[in-house]
C-alpha angles and dihedrals in degrees: 000000000000115000134213122335110284105173125016130187112201114197092318116189131179129188130190100207104301094343117099111224099171125013121200096319113184119186138148129208115197130207112287091003126135112213124183118199117197118202111209093211101019092242116133100010097116091041090056090057094047091050091047091052092049092246095117129032117231121235089234138358128038143258121223123200116193091338097312128101106253090220089063096053114103091238141345108305108263093223094071124101128196133205110191127212123272109001093011094244094286122166104247098209095044122087122252089249094053093044090056092043093055098091092048093050093044101042105026137047102227134153112253090245090060091045089054092049093052094045093049091048095052094042088054090050091059094038096249102110092115091057097058095112097044129091126242092247088061092058133077117252091255092055092046088058091052089052089049089051090051090052091051091049100043097094093042102248122197092227134021124200112211124192118205092324096167101041110133095357117147121232095269094047090045090055093047092048092051091047091051092053092045092049092048090054091049094046100046106008088246118177121218133204109193124185122196143159120261092260090067097047096117096093109147099182094065118105089208132018118199133187124217112201120162089342098305116120113214125181110229122225114248123216111246 
């Protein structure tokens, strides 16, 4: 069962000049909860993640992380991970191993032996351990996204933001992606906030699936 509130959006709005991007969005992600947010028209989904991570200020409203306004924190909380759209933001000319190791080497002071252990562990979790020596440009888009997920998970964040992770995935890749997210939640009680377009709304691993349409957040009924 999901735990205490982890990330809360309180009537968050964003405008691009005169154009409304988000309108009074309210949403809560709890500890160890997987929440999928479907955007009816695709507009605003990436902005919602950036605002939630403290990387972009909203025009109105506020975001609260573990009871504190994220705007008041000295920096973006270190226990947040991010998987970007398309190739996941991987460095094309850097090996899979070194891409995944980047957060450890940047944020933590670990011996290389410990870095290797953590990278191998998380690559195994997402089923990509045999690709450690390859480069992103040698992988399919679906596998690149799994590597990006591994990189987001490697330092065991409390919450991972995921942007259109399943877009264009075939049935086998879709299954492997869902399994990787489910295993990560089981292994480390990681919470996930996934945003997607309406075409990718069939996402069985989510605890809750919400729809954003003209700013209103509606929880969708799940079969079974």
